[in-house]
mmCIF file as Biopython writes it, N, C-alpha, C and O atoms, coordinates in Angstrom:
data_model
#
loop_
_atom_site.group_PDB
_atom_site.id
_atom_site.type_symbol
_atom_site.label_atom_id
_atom_site.label_alt_id
_atom_site.label_comp_id
_atom_site.label_asym_id
_atom_site.label_entity_id
_atom_site.label_seq_id
_atom_site.pdbx_PDB_ins_code
_atom_site.Cartn_x
_atom_site.Cartn_y
_atom_site.Cartn_z
_atom_site.occupancy
_atom_site.B_iso_or_equiv
_atom_site.auth_seq_id
_atom_site.auth_asym_id
_atom_site.pdbx_PDB_model_num
ATOM 1   N N  . UNK A ? 1  ? 0.808   -1.145 -0.083  1.0 0.0 1  A 1 
ATOM 2   C CA . UNK A ? 1  ? 0.080   0.123  0.063   1.0 0.0 1  A 1 
ATOM 3   C C  . UNK A ? 1  ? 0.798   1.223  0.042   1.0 0.0 1  A 1 
ATOM 4   O O  . UNK A ? 1  ? 0.324   2.232  -0.480  1.0 0.0 1  A 1 
ATOM 5   N N  . UNK A ? 2  ? 1.978   1.229  0.566   1.0 0.0 2  A 1 
ATOM 6   C CA . UNK A ? 2  ? 2.948   2.466  0.778   1.0 0.0 2  A 1 
ATOM 7   C C  . UNK A ? 2  ? 3.347   2.586  -0.555  1.0 0.0 2  A 1 
ATOM 8   O O  . UNK A ? 2  ? 3.206   3.692  -1.077  1.0 0.0 2  A 1 
ATOM 9   N N  . UNK A ? 3  ? 3.844   1.617  -1.250  1.0 0.0 3  A 1 
ATOM 10  C CA . UNK A ? 3  ? 4.276   1.776  -2.679  1.0 0.0 3  A 1 
ATOM 11  C C  . UNK A ? 3  ? 3.266   2.495  -3.584  1.0 0.0 3  A 1 
ATOM 12  O O  . UNK A ? 3  ? 3.627   3.396  -4.342  1.0 0.0 3  A 1 
ATOM 13  N N  . UNK A ? 4  ? 2.184   2.142  -3.503  1.0 0.0 4  A 1 
ATOM 14  C CA . UNK A ? 4  ? 1.063   2.919  -4.280  1.0 0.0 4  A 1 
ATOM 15  C C  . UNK A ? 4  ? 0.818   4.299  -3.955  1.0 0.0 4  A 1 
ATOM 16  O O  . UNK A ? 4  ? 0.447   5.112  -4.801  1.0 0.0 4  A 1 
ATOM 17  N N  . UNK A ? 5  ? 1.042   4.608  -2.612  1.0 0.0 5  A 1 
ATOM 18  C CA . UNK A ? 5  ? 0.737   6.055  -2.229  1.0 0.0 5  A 1 
ATOM 19  C C  . UNK A ? 5  ? 2.042   6.969  -2.843  1.0 0.0 5  A 1 
ATOM 20  O O  . UNK A ? 5  ? 1.947   8.095  -3.330  1.0 0.0 5  A 1 
ATOM 21  N N  . UNK A ? 6  ? 3.102   6.286  -2.705  1.0 0.0 6  A 1 
ATOM 22  C CA . UNK A ? 6  ? 4.371   7.151  -3.061  1.0 0.0 6  A 1 
ATOM 23  C C  . UNK A ? 6  ? 4.132   7.147  -4.570  1.0 0.0 6  A 1 
ATOM 24  O O  . UNK A ? 6  ? 4.180   8.215  -5.181  1.0 0.0 6  A 1 
ATOM 25  N N  . UNK A ? 7  ? 3.921   6.193  -5.092  1.0 0.0 7  A 1 
ATOM 26  C CA . UNK A ? 7  ? 3.720   6.481  -6.671  1.0 0.0 7  A 1 
ATOM 27  C C  . UNK A ? 7  ? 2.655   7.273  -7.184  1.0 0.0 7  A 1 
ATOM 28  O O  . UNK A ? 7  ? 2.777   7.841  -8.269  1.0 0.0 7  A 1 
ATOM 29  N N  . UNK A ? 8  ? 1.668   7.356  -6.530  1.0 0.0 8  A 1 
ATOM 30  C CA . UNK A ? 8  ? 0.409   8.373  -6.556  1.0 0.0 8  A 1 
ATOM 31  C C  . UNK A ? 8  ? 1.037   9.812  -6.248  1.0 0.0 8  A 1 
ATOM 32  O O  . UNK A ? 8  ? 0.625   10.817 -6.827  1.0 0.0 8  A 1 
ATOM 33  N N  . UNK A ? 9  ? 1.738   9.834  -5.598  1.0 0.0 9  A 1 
ATOM 34  C CA . UNK A ? 9  ? 2.271   11.516 -5.098  1.0 0.0 9  A 1 
ATOM 35  C C  . UNK A ? 9  ? 3.253   11.645 -6.265  1.0 0.0 9  A 1 
ATOM 36  O O  . UNK A ? 9  ? 3.229   12.709 -6.884  1.0 0.0 9  A 1 
ATOM 37  N N  . UNK A ? 10 ? 4.014   10.802 -6.599  1.0 0.0 10 A 1 
ATOM 38  C CA . UNK A ? 10 ? 4.896   11.094 -7.799  1.0 0.0 10 A 1 
ATOM 39  C C  . UNK A ? 10 ? 4.350   11.380 -9.034  1.0 0.0 10 A 1 
ATOM 40  O O  . UNK A ? 10 ? 4.900   12.205 -9.763  1.0 0.0 10 A 1 
ATOM 41  N N  . UNK A ? 11 ? 3.097   10.670 -9.446  1.0 0.0 11 A 1 
ATOM 42  C CA . UNK A ? 11 ? 2.532   10.927 -10.566 1.0 0.0 11 A 1 
ATOM 43  C C  . UNK A ? 11 ? 1.752   12.302 -10.647 1.0 0.0 11 A 1 
ATOM 44  O O  . UNK A ? 11 ? 1.610   12.878 -11.726 1.0 0.0 11 A 1 
ATOM 45  N N  . UNK A ? 12 ? 1.186   12.868 -9.298  1.0 0.0 12 A 1 
ATOM 46  C CA . UNK A ? 12 ? 0.770   13.934 -9.079  1.0 0.0 12 A 1 
ATOM 47  C C  . UNK A ? 12 ? 1.550   15.019 -9.165  1.0 0.0 12 A 1 
ATOM 48  O O  . UNK A ? 12 ? 1.120   16.031 -9.718  1.0 0.0 12 A 1 
ATOM 49  N N  . UNK A ? 13 ? 2.851   14.966 -8.612  1.0 0.0 13 A 1 
ATOM 50  C CA . UNK A ? 13 ? 3.992   15.831 -8.952  1.0 0.0 13 A 1 
ATOM 51  C C  . UNK A ? 13 ? 4.235   15.969 -10.297 1.0 0.0 13 A 1 
ATOM 52  O O  . UNK A ? 13 ? 4.048   17.088 -10.774 1.0 0.0 13 A 1 
ATOM 53  N N  . UNK A ? 14 ? 4.645   14.998 -11.085 1.0 0.0 14 A 1 
ATOM 54  C CA . UNK A ? 14 ? 4.799   15.196 -12.340 1.0 0.0 14 A 1 
ATOM 55  C C  . UNK A ? 14 ? 3.697   15.676 -13.192 1.0 0.0 14 A 1 
ATOM 56  O O  . UNK A ? 14 ? 3.951   16.185 -14.283 1.0 0.0 14 A 1 
ATOM 57  N N  . UNK A ? 15 ? 2.624   15.561 -12.811 1.0 0.0 15 A 1 
ATOM 58  C CA . UNK A ? 15 ? 1.224   16.005 -13.577 1.0 0.0 15 A 1 
ATOM 59  C C  . UNK A ? 15 ? 1.372   17.684 -13.229 1.0 0.0 15 A 1 
ATOM 60  O O  . UNK A ? 15 ? 1.273   18.549 -14.099 1.0 0.0 15 A 1 
ATOM 61  N N  . UNK A ? 16 ? 1.568   17.897 -12.121 1.0 0.0 16 A 1 
ATOM 62  C CA . UNK A ? 16 ? 1.479   19.278 -11.640 1.0 0.0 16 A 1 
ATOM 63  C C  . UNK A ? 16 ? 2.728   20.017 -12.305 1.0 0.0 16 A 1 
ATOM 64  O O  . UNK A ? 16 ? 2.490   21.085 -12.869 1.0 0.0 16 A 1 
ATOM 65  N N  . UNK A ? 17 ? 3.786   19.633 -12.290 1.0 0.0 17 A 1 
ATOM 66  C CA . UNK A ? 17 ? 5.038   20.016 -12.945 1.0 0.0 17 A 1 
ATOM 67  C C  . UNK A ? 17 ? 4.731   20.493 -14.561 1.0 0.0 17 A 1 
ATOM 68  O O  . UNK A ? 17 ? 4.952   21.596 -15.061 1.0 0.0 17 A 1 
ATOM 69  N N  . UNK A ? 18 ? 4.178   19.345 -15.165 1.0 0.0 18 A 1 
ATOM 70  C CA . UNK A ? 18 ? 3.857   19.589 -16.482 1.0 0.0 18 A 1 
ATOM 71  C C  . UNK A ? 18 ? 2.888   20.816 -16.801 1.0 0.0 18 A 1 
ATOM 72  O O  . UNK A ? 18 ? 3.021   21.655 -17.692 1.0 0.0 18 A 1 
ATOM 73  N N  . UNK A ? 19 ? 1.840   20.700 -15.809 1.0 0.0 19 A 1 
ATOM 74  C CA . UNK A ? 19 ? 0.945   21.862 -16.170 1.0 0.0 19 A 1 
ATOM 75  C C  . UNK A ? 19 ? 1.496   23.365 -15.797 1.0 0.0 19 A 1 
ATOM 76  O O  . UNK A ? 19 ? 1.212   24.422 -16.362 1.0 0.0 19 A 1 
ATOM 77  N N  . UNK A ? 20 ? 2.261   23.173 -14.819 1.0 0.0 20 A 1 
ATOM 78  C CA . UNK A ? 20 ? 2.945   24.693 -14.542 1.0 0.0 20 A 1 
ATOM 79  C C  . UNK A ? 20 ? 3.664   24.928 -15.711 1.0 0.0 20 A 1 
ATOM 80  O O  . UNK A ? 20 ? 3.426   26.008 -16.251 1.0 0.0 20 A 1 
ATOM 81  N N  . UNK A ? 21 ? 4.504   24.179 -16.259 1.0 0.0 21 A 1 
ATOM 82  C CA . UNK A ? 21 ? 5.444   24.438 -17.192 1.0 0.0 21 A 1 
ATOM 83  C C  . UNK A ? 21 ? 4.706   24.603 -18.536 1.0 0.0 21 A 1 
ATOM 84  O O  . UNK A ? 21 ? 5.294   25.344 -19.324 1.0 0.0 21 A 1 
ATOM 85  N N  . UNK A ? 22 ? 3.643   24.119 -18.932 1.0 0.0 22 A 1 
ATOM 86  C CA . UNK A ? 22 ? 2.736   24.486 -20.068 1.0 0.0 22 A 1 
ATOM 87  C C  . UNK A ? 22 ? 2.213   25.638 -19.896 1.0 0.0 22 A 1 
ATOM 88  O O  . UNK A ? 22 ? 2.137   26.388 -20.869 1.0 0.0 22 A 1 
ATOM 89  N N  . UNK A ? 23 ? 1.734   26.048 -18.639 1.0 0.0 23 A 1 
ATOM 90  C CA . UNK A ? 23 ? 1.170   27.486 -18.365 1.0 0.0 23 A 1 
ATOM 91  C C  . UNK A ? 23 ? 2.366   28.592 -18.550 1.0 0.0 23 A 1 
ATOM 92  O O  . UNK A ? 23 ? 2.168   29.575 -19.264 1.0 0.0 23 A 1 
ATOM 93  N N  . UNK A ? 24 ? 3.371   28.434 -18.010 1.0 0.0 24 A 1 
ATOM 94  C CA . UNK A ? 24 ? 4.491   29.359 -18.143 1.0 0.0 24 A 1 
ATOM 95  C C  . UNK A ? 24 ? 4.908   29.461 -19.756 1.0 0.0 24 A 1 
ATOM 96  O O  . UNK A ? 24 ? 5.234   30.586 -20.135 1.0 0.0 24 A 1 
ATOM 97  N N  . UNK A ? 25 ? 4.925   28.503 -20.630 1.0 0.0 25 A 1 
ATOM 98  C CA . UNK A ? 25 ? 5.153   28.615 -21.924 1.0 0.0 25 A 1 
ATOM 99  C C  . UNK A ? 25 ? 4.004   29.064 -22.848 1.0 0.0 25 A 1 
ATOM 100 O O  . UNK A ? 25 ? 4.167   29.298 -24.046 1.0 0.0 25 A 1 
ATOM 101 N N  . UNK A ? 26 ? 2.954   29.154 -22.267 1.0 0.0 26 A 1 
ATOM 102 C CA . UNK A ? 26 ? 1.837   29.584 -23.182 1.0 0.0 26 A 1 
ATOM 103 C C  . UNK A ? 26 ? 1.666   31.055 -23.327 1.0 0.0 26 A 1 
ATOM 104 O O  . UNK A ? 26 ? 1.364   31.755 -22.361 1.0 0.0 26 A 1 
ATOM 105 N N  . UNK A ? 27 ? 1.868   31.561 -24.597 1.0 0.0 27 A 1 
ATOM 106 C CA . UNK A ? 27 ? 1.791   33.172 -24.851 1.0 0.0 27 A 1 
ATOM 107 C C  . UNK A ? 27 ? 0.420   33.630 -25.340 1.0 0.0 27 A 1 
ATOM 108 O O  . UNK A ? 27 ? 0.237   34.792 -25.705 1.0 0.0 27 A 1 
ATOM 109 N N  . UNK A ? 28 ? -0.502  32.744 -25.343 1.0 0.0 28 A 1 
ATOM 110 C CA . UNK A ? 28 ? -1.904  33.338 -25.880 1.0 0.0 28 A 1 
ATOM 111 C C  . UNK A ? 28 ? -2.480  34.492 -24.980 1.0 0.0 28 A 1 
ATOM 112 O O  . UNK A ? 28 ? -3.165  35.441 -25.362 1.0 0.0 28 A 1 
ATOM 113 N N  . UNK A ? 29 ? -2.079  34.225 -23.775 1.0 0.0 29 A 1 
ATOM 114 C CA . UNK A ? 29 ? -2.679  35.578 -22.959 1.0 0.0 29 A 1 
ATOM 115 C C  . UNK A ? 29 ? -1.998  36.833 -23.389 1.0 0.0 29 A 1 
ATOM 116 O O  . UNK A ? 29 ? -2.613  37.878 -23.599 1.0 0.0 29 A 1 
ATOM 117 N N  . UNK A ? 30 ? -0.683  36.693 -23.516 1.0 0.0 30 A 1 
ATOM 118 C CA . UNK A ? 30 ? -0.047  38.024 -23.852 1.0 0.0 30 A 1 
ATOM 119 C C  . UNK A ? 30 ? -0.512  38.476 -25.348 1.0 0.0 30 A 1 
ATOM 120 O O  . UNK A ? 30 ? -0.665  39.668 -25.615 1.0 0.0 30 A 1 
ATOM 121 N N  . UNK A ? 31 ? -0.716  37.489 -26.259 1.0 0.0 31 A 1 
ATOM 122 C CA . UNK A ? 31 ? -1.367  38.020 -27.616 1.0 0.0 31 A 1 
ATOM 123 C C  . UNK A ? 31 ? -2.575  38.724 -27.502 1.0 0.0 31 A 1 
ATOM 124 O O  . UNK A ? 31 ? -2.780  39.725 -28.189 1.0 0.0 31 A 1 
ATOM 125 N N  . UNK A ? 32 ? -3.512  38.230 -26.581 1.0 0.0 32 A 1 
ATOM 126 C CA . UNK A ? 32 ? -4.843  38.760 -26.370 1.0 0.0 32 A 1 
ATOM 127 C C  . UNK A ? 32 ? -4.600  40.232 -25.627 1.0 0.0 32 A 1 
ATOM 128 O O  . UNK A ? 32 ? -5.427  41.114 -25.860 1.0 0.0 32 A 1 
ATOM 129 N N  . UNK A ? 33 ? -3.628  40.477 -24.853 1.0 0.0 33 A 1 
ATOM 130 C CA . UNK A ? 33 ? -3.389  41.792 -24.290 1.0 0.0 33 A 1 
ATOM 131 C C  . UNK A ? 33 ? -3.021  42.728 -25.315 1.0 0.0 33 A 1 
ATOM 132 O O  . UNK A ? 33 ? -3.391  43.902 -25.333 1.0 0.0 33 A 1 
ATOM 133 N N  . UNK A ? 34 ? -2.265  42.166 -26.188 1.0 0.0 34 A 1 
ATOM 134 C CA . UNK A ? 34 ? -1.620  42.877 -27.138 1.0 0.0 34 A 1 
ATOM 135 C C  . UNK A ? 34 ? -2.745  43.573 -28.191 1.0 0.0 34 A 1 
ATOM 136 O O  . UNK A ? 34 ? -2.807  44.741 -28.573 1.0 0.0 34 A 1 
ATOM 137 N N  . UNK A ? 35 ? -3.459  42.625 -28.460 1.0 0.0 35 A 1 
ATOM 138 C CA . UNK A ? 35 ? -4.757  42.868 -29.444 1.0 0.0 35 A 1 
ATOM 139 C C  . UNK A ? 35 ? -5.577  43.962 -28.620 1.0 0.0 35 A 1 
ATOM 140 O O  . UNK A ? 35 ? -5.869  45.052 -29.112 1.0 0.0 35 A 1 
ATOM 141 N N  . UNK A ? 36 ? -5.894  43.614 -27.439 1.0 0.0 36 A 1 
ATOM 142 C CA . UNK A ? 36 ? -6.660  44.656 -26.652 1.0 0.0 36 A 1 
ATOM 143 C C  . UNK A ? 36 ? -6.025  45.947 -26.828 1.0 0.0 36 A 1 
ATOM 144 O O  . UNK A ? 36 ? -6.688  46.878 -27.284 1.0 0.0 36 A 1 
ATOM 145 N N  . UNK A ? 37 ? -4.806  46.095 -26.512 1.0 0.0 37 A 1 
ATOM 146 C CA . UNK A ? 37 ? -4.191  47.472 -26.516 1.0 0.0 37 A 1 
ATOM 147 C C  . UNK A ? 37 ? -4.119  48.258 -27.976 1.0 0.0 37 A 1 
ATOM 148 O O  . UNK A ? 37 ? -4.131  49.485 -28.072 1.0 0.0 37 A 1 
ATOM 149 N N  . UNK A ? 38 ? -4.037  47.283 -29.162 1.0 0.0 38 A 1 
ATOM 150 C CA . UNK A ? 38 ? -4.278  47.742 -30.474 1.0 0.0 38 A 1 
ATOM 151 C C  . UNK A ? 38 ? -5.573  48.228 -30.557 1.0 0.0 38 A 1 
ATOM 152 O O  . UNK A ? 38 ? -5.715  49.364 -31.010 1.0 0.0 38 A 1 
ATOM 153 N N  . UNK A ? 39 ? -6.655  47.524 -30.172 1.0 0.0 39 A 1 
ATOM 154 C CA . UNK A ? 39 ? -8.064  47.758 -30.206 1.0 0.0 39 A 1 
ATOM 155 C C  . UNK A ? 39 ? -8.202  49.192 -29.527 1.0 0.0 39 A 1 
ATOM 156 O O  . UNK A ? 39 ? -8.817  50.066 -30.139 1.0 0.0 39 A 1 
ATOM 157 N N  . UNK A ? 40 ? -7.724  49.420 -28.450 1.0 0.0 40 A 1 
ATOM 158 C CA . UNK A ? 40 ? -8.095  50.695 -27.638 1.0 0.0 40 A 1 
ATOM 159 C C  . UNK A ? 40 ? -7.227  51.840 -28.293 1.0 0.0 40 A 1 
ATOM 160 O O  . UNK A ? 40 ? -7.639  53.000 -28.308 1.0 0.0 40 A 1 
ATOM 161 N N  . UNK A ? 41 ? -6.227  51.540 -28.738 1.0 0.0 41 A 1 
ATOM 162 C CA . UNK A ? 41 ? -5.432  52.741 -29.573 1.0 0.0 41 A 1 
ATOM 163 C C  . UNK A ? 41 ? -6.221  53.082 -30.694 1.0 0.0 41 A 1 
ATOM 164 O O  . UNK A ? 41 ? -6.480  54.267 -30.908 1.0 0.0 41 A 1 
ATOM 165 N N  . UNK A ? 42 ? -6.697  52.051 -31.545 1.0 0.0 42 A 1 
ATOM 166 C CA . UNK A ? 42 ? -7.800  52.520 -32.814 1.0 0.0 42 A 1 
ATOM 167 C C  . UNK A ? 42 ? -8.875  53.222 -32.224 1.0 0.0 42 A 1 
ATOM 168 O O  . UNK A ? 42 ? -9.255  54.248 -32.787 1.0 0.0 42 A 1 
ATOM 169 N N  . UNK A ? 43 ? -9.563  52.755 -30.941 1.0 0.0 43 A 1 
ATOM 170 C CA . UNK A ? 43 ? -10.735 53.392 -30.543 1.0 0.0 43 A 1 
ATOM 171 C C  . UNK A ? 43 ? -10.544 54.820 -30.096 1.0 0.0 43 A 1 
ATOM 172 O O  . UNK A ? 43 ? -11.399 55.675 -30.328 1.0 0.0 43 A 1 
ATOM 173 N N  . UNK A ? 44 ? -9.386  55.084 -29.436 1.0 0.0 44 A 1 
ATOM 174 C CA . UNK A ? 44 ? -9.119  56.517 -29.079 1.0 0.0 44 A 1 
ATOM 175 C C  . UNK A ? 44 ? -8.743  57.340 -30.333 1.0 0.0 44 A 1 
ATOM 176 O O  . UNK A ? 44 ? -8.873  58.564 -30.284 1.0 0.0 44 A 1 
ATOM 177 N N  . UNK A ? 45 ? -8.382  56.869 -31.212 1.0 0.0 45 A 1 
ATOM 178 C CA . UNK A ? 45 ? -7.848  57.565 -32.717 1.0 0.0 45 A 1 
ATOM 179 C C  . UNK A ? 45 ? -9.456  57.935 -33.265 1.0 0.0 45 A 1 
ATOM 180 O O  . UNK A ? 45 ? -9.793  59.105 -33.447 1.0 0.0 45 A 1 
ATOM 181 N N  . UNK A ? 46 ? -10.294 56.895 -33.475 1.0 0.0 46 A 1 
ATOM 182 C CA . UNK A ? 46 ? -11.459 57.227 -33.854 1.0 0.0 46 A 1 
ATOM 183 C C  . UNK A ? 46 ? -12.370 58.071 -33.177 1.0 0.0 46 A 1 
ATOM 184 O O  . UNK A ? 46 ? -13.238 58.673 -33.809 1.0 0.0 46 A 1 
ATOM 185 N N  . UNK A ? 47 ? -12.231 58.189 -31.733 1.0 0.0 47 A 1 
ATOM 186 C CA . UNK A ? 47 ? -12.881 59.081 -31.085 1.0 0.0 47 A 1 
ATOM 187 C C  . UNK A ? 47 ? -12.370 60.510 -31.122 1.0 0.0 47 A 1 
ATOM 188 O O  . UNK A ? 47 ? -13.117 61.477 -30.974 1.0 0.0 47 A 1 
ATOM 189 N N  . UNK A ? 48 ? -11.150 60.593 -31.313 1.0 0.0 48 A 1 
ATOM 190 C CA . UNK A ? 48 ? -10.477 61.793 -31.606 1.0 0.0 48 A 1 
ATOM 191 C C  . UNK A ? 48 ? -11.096 62.380 -32.805 1.0 0.0 48 A 1 
ATOM 192 O O  . UNK A ? 48 ? -11.746 63.424 -32.756 1.0 0.0 48 A 1 
ATOM 193 N N  . UNK A ? 49 ? -10.890 61.697 -33.896 1.0 0.0 49 A 1 
ATOM 194 C CA . UNK A ? 49 ? -11.442 62.043 -35.101 1.0 0.0 49 A 1 
ATOM 195 C C  . UNK A ? 49 ? -12.707 62.584 -35.226 1.0 0.0 49 A 1 
ATOM 196 O O  . UNK A ? 49 ? -12.935 63.662 -35.775 1.0 0.0 49 A 1 
ATOM 197 N N  . UNK A ? 50 ? -13.700 61.715 -34.628 1.0 0.0 50 A 1 
ATOM 198 C CA . UNK A ? 50 ? -15.067 61.879 -34.714 1.0 0.0 50 A 1 
ATOM 199 C C  . UNK A ? 50 ? -15.537 63.373 -33.767 1.0 0.0 50 A 1 
ATOM 200 O O  . UNK A ? 50 ? -16.417 64.210 -33.964 1.0 0.0 50 A 1 
ATOM 201 N N  . UNK A ? 51 ? -14.718 63.253 -32.920 1.0 0.0 51 A 1 
ATOM 202 C CA . UNK A ? 51 ? -14.807 64.629 -31.868 1.0 0.0 51 A 1 
ATOM 203 C C  . UNK A ? 51 ? -14.443 65.985 -32.605 1.0 0.0 51 A 1 
ATOM 204 O O  . UNK A ? 51 ? -15.116 67.014 -32.537 1.0 0.0 51 A 1 
ATOM 205 N N  . UNK A ? 52 ? -13.295 65.821 -33.303 1.0 0.0 52 A 1 
ATOM 206 C CA . UNK A ? 52 ? -12.846 66.850 -34.322 1.0 0.0 52 A 1 
ATOM 207 C C  . UNK A ? 52 ? -13.949 67.205 -35.339 1.0 0.0 52 A 1 
ATOM 208 O O  . UNK A ? 52 ? -14.456 68.327 -35.343 1.0 0.0 52 A 1 
ATOM 209 N N  . UNK A ? 53 ? -14.334 66.182 -36.249 1.0 0.0 53 A 1 
ATOM 210 C CA . UNK A ? 53 ? -15.315 66.425 -37.318 1.0 0.0 53 A 1 
ATOM 211 C C  . UNK A ? 53 ? -16.616 66.774 -36.505 1.0 0.0 53 A 1 
ATOM 212 O O  . UNK A ? 53 ? -17.368 67.585 -37.048 1.0 0.0 53 A 1 
ATOM 213 N N  . UNK A ? 54 ? -16.945 66.329 -35.413 1.0 0.0 54 A 1 
ATOM 214 C CA . UNK A ? 54 ? -18.224 66.724 -34.820 1.0 0.0 54 A 1 
ATOM 215 C C  . UNK A ? 54 ? -18.347 68.455 -34.605 1.0 0.0 54 A 1 
ATOM 216 O O  . UNK A ? 54 ? -19.308 69.159 -34.914 1.0 0.0 54 A 1 
ATOM 217 N N  . UNK A ? 55 ? -17.217 68.825 -34.056 1.0 0.0 55 A 1 
ATOM 218 C CA . UNK A ? 55 ? -17.416 70.118 -33.779 1.0 0.0 55 A 1 
ATOM 219 C C  . UNK A ? 55 ? -17.324 71.200 -35.207 1.0 0.0 55 A 1 
ATOM 220 O O  . UNK A ? 55 ? -17.887 72.294 -35.251 1.0 0.0 55 A 1 
ATOM 221 N N  . UNK A ? 56 ? -16.526 70.642 -36.271 1.0 0.0 56 A 1 
ATOM 222 C CA . UNK A ? 56 ? -16.608 71.290 -37.241 1.0 0.0 56 A 1 
ATOM 223 C C  . UNK A ? 56 ? -18.122 71.402 -38.086 1.0 0.0 56 A 1 
ATOM 224 O O  . UNK A ? 56 ? -18.595 72.389 -38.650 1.0 0.0 56 A 1 
ATOM 225 N N  . UNK A ? 57 ? -18.660 70.086 -37.960 1.0 0.0 57 A 1 
ATOM 226 C CA . UNK A ? 57 ? -20.105 69.797 -38.439 1.0 0.0 57 A 1 
ATOM 227 C C  . UNK A ? 57 ? -21.025 70.907 -37.691 1.0 0.0 57 A 1 
ATOM 228 O O  . UNK A ? 57 ? -21.716 71.700 -38.329 1.0 0.0 57 A 1 
ATOM 229 N N  . UNK A ? 58 ? -20.968 70.885 -36.376 1.0 0.0 58 A 1 
ATOM 230 C CA . UNK A ? 58 ? -21.781 71.600 -35.591 1.0 0.0 58 A 1 
ATOM 231 C C  . UNK A ? 58 ? -21.766 73.224 -36.156 1.0 0.0 58 A 1 
ATOM 232 O O  . UNK A ? 58 ? -22.774 73.911 -36.325 1.0 0.0 58 A 1 
ATOM 233 N N  . UNK A ? 59 ? -20.570 73.580 -36.362 1.0 0.0 59 A 1 
ATOM 234 C CA . UNK A ? 59 ? -20.415 74.933 -36.869 1.0 0.0 59 A 1 
ATOM 235 C C  . UNK A ? 59 ? -20.985 75.354 -38.206 1.0 0.0 59 A 1 
ATOM 236 O O  . UNK A ? 59 ? -21.475 76.458 -38.447 1.0 0.0 59 A 1 
ATOM 237 N N  . UNK A ? 60 ? -20.852 74.262 -39.112 1.0 0.0 60 A 1 
ATOM 238 C CA . UNK A ? 60 ? -21.400 74.337 -40.496 1.0 0.0 60 A 1 
ATOM 239 C C  . UNK A ? 60 ? -22.991 74.196 -40.316 1.0 0.0 60 A 1 
ATOM 240 O O  . UNK A ? 60 ? -23.717 74.921 -40.995 1.0 0.0 60 A 1 
ATOM 241 N N  . UNK A ? 61 ? -23.443 73.442 -39.577 1.0 0.0 61 A 1 
ATOM 242 C CA . UNK A ? 61 ? -24.843 73.242 -39.718 1.0 0.0 61 A 1 
ATOM 243 C C  . UNK A ? 61 ? -25.320 74.510 -38.850 1.0 0.0 61 A 1 
ATOM 244 O O  . UNK A ? 61 ? -26.502 74.775 -39.071 1.0 0.0 61 A 1 
ATOM 245 N N  . UNK A ? 62 ? -24.760 75.277 -38.010 1.0 0.0 62 A 1 
ATOM 246 C CA . UNK A ? 62 ? -25.210 76.348 -37.253 1.0 0.0 62 A 1 
ATOM 247 C C  . UNK A ? 62 ? -25.156 77.530 -38.276 1.0 0.0 62 A 1 
ATOM 248 O O  . UNK A ? 62 ? -26.074 78.344 -38.370 1.0 0.0 62 A 1 
ATOM 249 N N  . UNK A ? 63 ? -23.974 77.573 -39.068 1.0 0.0 63 A 1 
ATOM 250 C CA . UNK A ? 63 ? -23.915 78.626 -40.099 1.0 0.0 63 A 1 
ATOM 251 C C  . UNK A ? 63 ? -25.124 78.457 -41.215 1.0 0.0 63 A 1 
ATOM 252 O O  . UNK A ? 63 ? -25.736 79.431 -41.653 1.0 0.0 63 A 1 
ATOM 253 N N  . UNK A ? 64 ? -25.345 77.323 -41.552 1.0 0.0 64 A 1 
ATOM 254 C CA . UNK A ? 64 ? -26.468 77.081 -42.495 1.0 0.0 64 A 1 
ATOM 255 C C  . UNK A ? 64 ? -27.812 77.276 -42.133 1.0 0.0 64 A 1 
ATOM 256 O O  . UNK A ? 64 ? -28.663 77.653 -42.939 1.0 0.0 64 A 1 
ATOM 257 N N  . UNK A ? 65 ? -28.066 76.999 -40.782 1.0 0.0 65 A 1 
ATOM 258 C CA . UNK A ? 65 ? -29.342 77.403 -39.999 1.0 0.0 65 A 1 
ATOM 259 C C  . UNK A ? 65 ? -29.616 78.777 -39.836 1.0 0.0 65 A 1 
ATOM 260 O O  . UNK A ? 65 ? -30.759 79.227 -39.911 1.0 0.0 65 A 1 
ATOM 261 N N  . UNK A ? 66 ? -28.407 79.602 -39.570 1.0 0.0 66 A 1 
ATOM 262 C CA . UNK A ? 66 ? -28.615 81.128 -39.489 1.0 0.0 66 A 1 
ATOM 263 C C  . UNK A ? 66 ? -28.863 81.807 -40.730 1.0 0.0 66 A 1 
ATOM 264 O O  . UNK A ? 66 ? -29.484 82.867 -40.816 1.0 0.0 66 A 1 
ATOM 265 N N  . UNK A ? 67 ? -28.329 81.130 -41.754 1.0 0.0 67 A 1 
ATOM 266 C CA . UNK A ? 67 ? -28.267 81.840 -43.182 1.0 0.0 67 A 1 
ATOM 267 C C  . UNK A ? 67 ? -29.909 81.488 -43.643 1.0 0.0 67 A 1 
ATOM 268 O O  . UNK A ? 67 ? -30.511 82.236 -44.414 1.0 0.0 67 A 1 
ATOM 269 N N  . UNK A ? 68 ? -30.422 80.470 -43.164 1.0 0.0 68 A 1 
ATOM 270 C CA . UNK A ? 68 ? -31.665 79.884 -43.774 1.0 0.0 68 A 1 
ATOM 271 C C  . UNK A ? 68 ? -32.855 80.793 -42.960 1.0 0.0 68 A 1 
ATOM 272 O O  . UNK A ? 68 ? -33.891 81.014 -43.587 1.0 0.0 68 A 1 
ATOM 273 N N  . UNK A ? 69 ? -32.740 81.264 -41.730 1.0 0.0 69 A 1 
ATOM 274 C CA . UNK A ? 69 ? -33.681 82.142 -40.906 1.0 0.0 69 A 1 
ATOM 275 C C  . UNK A ? 69 ? -33.698 83.627 -41.688 1.0 0.0 69 A 1 
ATOM 276 O O  . UNK A ? 69 ? -34.381 84.550 -41.246 1.0 0.0 69 A 1 
#
C-alpha cells in the first residue's frame, strides 16, 4: 500500500509540474492583451477624429441654419 501512495504522489507531482511548465510557456494571454491594446488605440484615434469632425459639422450646420432664417 505504501508503494502505491508514493507512486501516486510522484504521479501528481509530475502532472502538476507539466501543467505549470505548459502554463509558463503559453503566450496566448500576452497575444490577447496586445490585441486589446491595439483595439484601444484605434478606438482612441476614432474618438478623436469623430470629436474633431463633430465640432466642425456643428459649426457648419449652425451657419447654414442662421443663413436660412
